[in-house]
C-alpha positions in Angstrom: 238.7 -151.4 -54.3 236.8 -150.4 -51.7 233.7 -148.3 -51.9 232.3 -145.3 -49.2 228.9 -146.0 -47.9 227.7 -142.5 -48.2 224.6 -143.6 -46.1 226.9 -144.3 -42.9 228.3 -140.8 -42.7 227.5 -138.7 -39.8 225.2 -136.2 -39.4 227.0 -132.9 -37.9 226.0 -130.7 -35.3 223.7 -128.0 -37.3 223.7 -130.0 -40.1 227.2 -128.6 -40.9 226.8 -124.9 -40.0 230.2 -123.8 -38.2 232.5 -121.0 -38.6 234.8 -122.3 -40.4 232.8 -122.7 -43.4 231.4 -119.2 -42.9 234.3 -117.4 -42.5 235.1 -119.3 -45.5 232.5 -118.0 -47.3 232.7 -114.6 -46.3 236.4 -114.3 -47.4 235.2 -115.7 -50.9 232.6 -113.3 -50.9 234.9 -110.4 -50.4 237.3 -111.2 -52.8 234.8 -110.5 -55.4 235.9 -107.1 -56.4 233.3 -106.1 -58.7 230.5 -107.3 -56.3 231.9 -105.3 -53.5 232.1 -102.1 -55.2 229.0 -102.3 -56.7 227.3 -102.8 -54.2 228.6 -100.7 -51.9 229.1 -97.6 -54.0 226.0 -97.1 -55.9 224.1 -96.7 -52.9 226.0 -94.0 -51.7 226.6 -92.3 -55.0 222.8 -92.2 -55.2 222.5 -90.7 -51.3 224.9 -87.9 -52.8 223.0 -87.3 -56.0 219.4 -87.2 -54.4 219.8 -87.0 -50.5 221.9 -83.9 -50.3 219.7 -81.6 -52.4 219.1 -78.7 -50.5 215.1 -78.6 -50.7 215.5 -82.3 -49.1 217.9 -81.0 -46.8 215.2 -77.9 -45.6 212.0 -79.8 -45.6 210.7 -81.9 -43.2 209.5 -85.5 -42.7 207.9 -86.8 -40.0 210.8 -86.9 -37.0 213.6 -85.9 -39.2 213.8 -84.4 -42.6 213.5 -85.5 -46.5 217.2 -86.1 -46.4 217.4 -88.5 -43.9 214.3 -90.2 -45.3 216.3 -90.5 -48.7 219.4 -91.4 -46.7 217.5 -94.5 -45.2 215.7 -95.3 -49.0 219.5 -95.9 -50.5 221.0 -97.6 -47.4 218.1 -100.4 -47.9 218.7 -100.4 -51.5 222.0 -101.0 -50.6 221.4 -103.9 -48.3 218.6 -105.6 -51.1 221.3 -105.3 -53.2 224.4 -106.8 -51.7 222.4 -109.6 -49.8 221.2 -110.1 -53.2 224.0 -110.2 -55.0 225.8 -112.5 -52.1 223.4 -114.9 -52.2 223.4 -115.2 -56.4 227.0 -115.3 -56.1 225.6 -119.3 -55.8 225.2 -118.9 -59.2 229.6 -119.4 -60.2 229.2 -122.9 -58.1 227.4 -124.2 -59.9 229.2 -123.4 -63.0 232.2 -124.7 -61.7 230.3 -128.0 -60.5 231.2 -127.2 -56.4 227.0 -127.6 -55.6 227.2 -131.1 -57.2 230.2 -131.9 -54.9 228.6 -130.9 -51.7 226.5 -134.0 -52.0 229.5 -136.2 -51.2 230.0 -133.8 -47.9 227.1 -134.4 -44.6 226.1 -130.5 -45.3 222.6 -130.1 -44.7 220.9 -128.2 -47.5 219.2 -126.4 -44.6 222.9 -125.4 -43.4 224.2 -124.4 -47.1 221.2 -122.2 -47.5 222.3 -120.7 -43.4 226.0 -119.8 -44.1 224.9 -118.5 -47.8 222.0 -116.4 -46.1 224.7 -115.1 -43.5 227.4 -114.2 -45.2 225.1 -112.1 -47.7 223.7 -110.3 -44.5 227.4 -109.4 -43.7 227.7 -107.4 -47.0 224.5 -106.3 -46.4 225.4 -104.6 -43.1 228.2 -103.2 -44.2 226.5 -101.4 -47.0 224.3 -99.8 -44.5 226.6 -98.7 -42.1 228.6 -96.7 -45.5 225.5 -95.0 -46.4 224.9 -94.1 -42.8 228.6 -93.1 -42.5 228.9 -90.8 -45.0 225.1 -89.6 -44.1 226.8 -88.5 -40.6 230.1 -87.3 -42.6 227.6 -84.7 -44.5 225.9 -83.5 -41.9 222.5 -83.1 -44.0 220.5 -85.7 -42.5 218.6 -84.9 -39.4 216.6 -87.4 -37.2 216.6 -88.6 -33.6 219.8 -90.8 -32.4 217.1 -93.4 -32.1 215.8 -93.3 -35.2 219.4 -94.1 -37.1 219.7 -97.1 -34.8 216.7 -98.3 -35.5 216.1 -98.2 -39.2 219.8 -99.4 -39.7 218.6 -102.6 -37.7 215.5 -102.8 -39.3 217.2 -102.9 -43.1 219.8 -105.5 -42.0 217.2 -107.8 -40.5 214.8 -107.3 -43.1 216.8 -107.5 -46.1 217.3 -111.2 -45.0 214.7 -111.4 -47.3 216.6 -110.6 -50.8 219.3 -113.3 -49.9 217.6 -116.0 -49.8 215.9 -114.5 -53.3 219.1 -114.0 -54.3 220.2 -118.1 -53.4 216.8 -119.0 -55.0 217.9 -116.8 -58.2 220.6 -118.6 -58.3 220.1 -121.7 -58.7 217.4 -120.8 -60.9 220.2 -118.3 -63.6 223.0 -119.4 -65.2 226.5 -118.2 -63.5 227.9 -116.1 -66.7 225.1 -113.6 -66.2 222.8 -113.6 -63.3 223.8 -110.3 -62.0 223.2 -108.8 -64.8 220.1 -109.6 -64.6 219.3 -109.2 -61.0 220.7 -105.8 -61.0 217.7 -105.0 -62.7 215.5 -106.5 -61.1 216.2 -105.5 -58.1 216.2 -101.7 -59.3 212.4 -102.9 -60.9 211.3 -104.4 -57.4 212.7 -101.4 -55.7 210.9 -98.9 -57.5 207.2 -101.1 -57.2 208.1 -101.8 -53.4 208.1 -97.8 -53.1 211.6 -97.4 -52.5 212.2 -94.7 -54.7 208.8 -92.9 -54.8 209.0 -91.9 -51.1 205.5 -92.1 -49.0 202.2 -93.3 -51.1 199.1 -92.3 -51.0 196.8 -94.9 -49.2 194.1 -96.6 -51.3 195.9 -95.8 -54.7 196.8 -98.2 -57.4 200.2 -98.2 -56.6 199.6 -98.7 -53.2 197.8 -101.7 -54.0 200.0 -103.2 -56.4 203.5 -102.5 -54.2 201.6 -104.4 -51.5 202.5 -107.8 -53.4 205.6 -107.0 -54.2 208.9 -108.2 -51.9 210.3 -104.6 -50.9 206.9 -103.3 -49.7 207.2 -104.9 -46.3 210.6 -103.6 -45.5 210.6 -100.6 -47.1 207.0 -99.6 -45.0 209.0 -101.0 -41.5 211.8 -99.5 -42.0 210.7 -95.7 -42.7 208.2 -96.1 -40.1 210.1 -94.8 -37.1 211.0 -91.4 -39.4 208.1 -90.9 -40.3 205.9 -91.4 -37.1 203.3 -94.6 -39.2 201.8 -96.9 -37.1 203.3 -100.3 -37.5 201.0 -102.6 -40.1 200.7 -106.7 -39.3 200.6 -106.6 -42.9 204.2 -105.5 -43.2 205.2 -108.0 -41.5 203.4 -110.4 -42.9 204.5 -109.7 -46.3 208.5 -110.0 -44.9 207.7 -113.3 -43.9 205.6 -114.7 -46.9 208.2 -113.7 -49.0 211.0 -115.0 -47.1 209.3 -117.9 -46.8 208.8 -118.7 -50.4 212.2 -117.6 -51.5 214.0 -120.0 -48.9 212.0 -122.8 -49.8 212.3 -122.0 -53.2 216.2 -122.3 -52.6 215.9 -125.1 -50.5 213.7 -126.9 -53.5 216.8 -125.9 -56.3 219.6 -127.2 -53.9 218.3 -131.0 -53.7 217.9 -130.5 -57.2 221.4 -129.8 -58.3 222.9 -132.3 -55.5 220.9 -134.8 -56.4 222.1 -134.7 -60.3 226.1 -136.2 -58.5 
């Protein structure tokens, strides 16, 4: 009986990252109806309940109104929830032994992580677009067109941090209850990052705490076009540091999992 020498395998271009595996992973995620509905419906419901209140529609907020501010907040919350959920789906694969099977393929850990993050970002973009579409249909949020476009783009790109977060947590938590844990955790991070509170008082204790959380940089950056606040380098650093932490953590856990074949 012949054996396969795994050391002679050729490493594919880009570590195995390609359109085929990307398409397969996207279809697998979209078939999970509970995750899709939860991440797409909840942010819309919160916007409809909070953002369409009469006082918010008529109250000014920077270059728009408070209704627009709330809509942006709910959109990034939806993107964060969606990308976290998308990344955390790896926990189900772990429970089925799929991650161990990947050790037998030429797929590089970095390529696998990249695929998962791109798929999660696809769901995150869909969440943002739905919230903004509801905002347009309602006619209540008011802000210039360029702010609609820029805030959507910033929210989507920034949610990459939470795609990595979900992937990291998916390797740490058991598959059967990963989202039961990450749902409340994500909501808590949104609260600590100021998503639920509106603009924070500079120098306050709450702001100093918020600055240490992974949601803070994204929350500040995505609202800046509307509020007219100058962009601080610290906001970008916050995003990049947390992204690096979660990507490194996910890669470490992936290698640890696949090493146990």
